[in-house]
C-alpha positions in Angstrom: 67.6 90.2 135.2 71.2 89.9 136.6 73.6 92.7 135.9 76.1 90.5 133.9 73.3 89.6 131.4 72.5 93.3 130.9 76.1 94.1 130.3 76.4 91.2 127.9 73.4 92.4 125.9 74.8 96.0 125.8 78.1 94.7 124.6 76.4 92.6 121.9 74.4 95.6 120.7 77.6 97.7 120.6 79.4 95.0 118.6 76.6 94.7 116.0 76.5 98.5 115.6 80.3 98.6 115.2 80.3 95.8 112.6 77.6 97.6 110.6 79.4 100.9 110.8 82.5 99.4 109.4 80.8 98.3 106.2 79.4 101.7 105.2 81.4 104.5 103.5 80.6 108.1 102.9 81.6 110.2 99.9 83.2 112.7 102.3 85.4 110.0 103.8 86.5 109.0 100.3 87.3 112.6 99.4 89.1 113.2 102.6 92.5 111.9 101.4 94.4 110.4 98.6 94.5 106.6 98.7 97.0 104.0 97.5 96.2 100.6 96.3 98.2 98.1 98.4 99.6 95.1 96.7 101.6 92.5 98.7 105.3 93.4 98.8 104.9 96.8 97.2 106.2 100.0 98.8 105.5 103.4 97.4 108.1 104.4 94.8 109.8 101.0 94.5 107.5 99.2 92.0 104.2 99.9 90.2 102.0 102.0 92.4 98.4 103.4 92.0 97.2 106.5 93.8 93.5 107.3 93.9 91.5 110.4 94.7 87.8 111.0 94.7 85.3 113.8 94.1 81.5 113.5 94.3 81.2 111.7 91.0 84.6 110.4 89.9 87.5 108.3 91.1 90.8 109.4 89.6 93.6 106.8 89.4 97.2 107.5 88.6 99.3 104.3 88.1 103.0 104.7 88.0 104.9 102.0 86.2 108.6 101.5 86.9 110.3 98.5 85.5 113.1 97.3 83.2 111.8 96.4 79.8 113.5 93.2 78.7 113.2 93.8 74.9 114.0 97.5 74.8 116.7 97.0 77.4 115.7 100.2 79.2 113.8 101.4 82.3 110.1 102.2 81.7 109.1 105.0 84.0 105.5 106.1 83.0 102.3 107.1 84.6 98.8 106.1 83.3 95.8 108.1 84.4 92.3 106.7 84.3 89.0 108.2 85.5 86.1 106.1 86.7 82.6 107.3 87.5 81.3 105.7 90.7 78.4 105.6 93.1 77.6 104.2 96.5 74.6 102.1 97.2 73.1 99.8 99.8 72.2 97.0 97.3 74.0 95.2 94.5 72.5 96.1 91.1 72.7 93.7 88.2 74.4 96.3 86.0 75.8 99.8 86.0 73.3 102.6 86.5 74.7 106.0 85.5 71.7 107.8 87.0 73.0 106.9 90.5 76.4 108.6 90.1 76.8 111.4 92.7 73.3 110.8 94.3 73.9 108.7 97.4 76.4 110.0 100.0 76.7 106.7 101.9 76.6 103.0 101.0 77.7 99.5 101.6 78.7 98.9 98.0 80.7 101.0 95.5 80.4 100.6 91.8 83.0 101.8 89.4 82.6 102.5 85.6 85.5 103.3 83.2 85.2 106.8 81.8 88.5 107.6 80.0 90.6 104.5 79.4 90.9 103.0 75.9 92.4 99.9 77.6 89.2 99.0 79.4 85.7 98.0 78.3 83.7 101.3 77.9 80.7 99.4 79.2 82.5 97.7 81.9 81.8 98.0 85.6 82.8 96.5 88.9 80.9 96.5 92.2 82.7 96.0 95.4 81.4 95.4 98.9 82.9 97.6 101.5 84.1 94.8 103.9 86.2 96.9 106.3 87.2 100.4 106.9 89.2 102.4 109.4 90.6 105.9 109.5 93.6 104.7 107.4 92.4 101.8 105.3 89.5 100.5 103.2 89.0 96.9 102.2 86.8 96.3 99.2 85.7 92.8 98.0 84.6 92.3 94.4 81.1 91.0 94.3 79.8 91.8 90.7 81.4 92.8 87.4 80.6 93.0 83.7 79.5 89.6 82.3 82.2 88.1 80.1 85.1 89.8 81.8 87.9 87.8 83.4 87.9 88.6 87.1 87.3 86.8 90.4 84.4 87.4 92.8 85.9 87.7 96.2 89.1 89.5 95.0 90.1 92.1 97.6 91.2 95.6 96.8 93.0 97.3 99.7 93.2 101.1 99.8 95.5 102.7 102.3 95.5 106.4 103.1 98.4 108.1 101.5 100.8 109.7 103.9 
């Protein structure tokens, strides 16, 4: 077998392993930093921002709202905190399974379930595929959610490591 074919095969194997590695997350990686949800055109502190942190079983979100209220004619400057239970898995389940929270330490999918917000469905869940990750960014793509809710499969959620 010629050397260039061997090199090509090795490069292909490396690329396949690299692609697979990018789609799996670990709890330790999630816990390693605070994360910020990135929305197009939003810089930290200038508009509504959401900061996220994780432990082994929960995702803690803190959303800061800063805007001028047109009716009250005043600036709204408030923070809303919501906790979600979560788990990692290698398959998409058809619904939320509370027995999986905190069990798997790695996975290709992450499922969130509202724990504290009165503004969200207490039975609601969202499952995201981990489509890309690097040392500073995670891209999640919605692939399953509570039936009857208004959302869009394929919607991306981008988390950037907070500086």
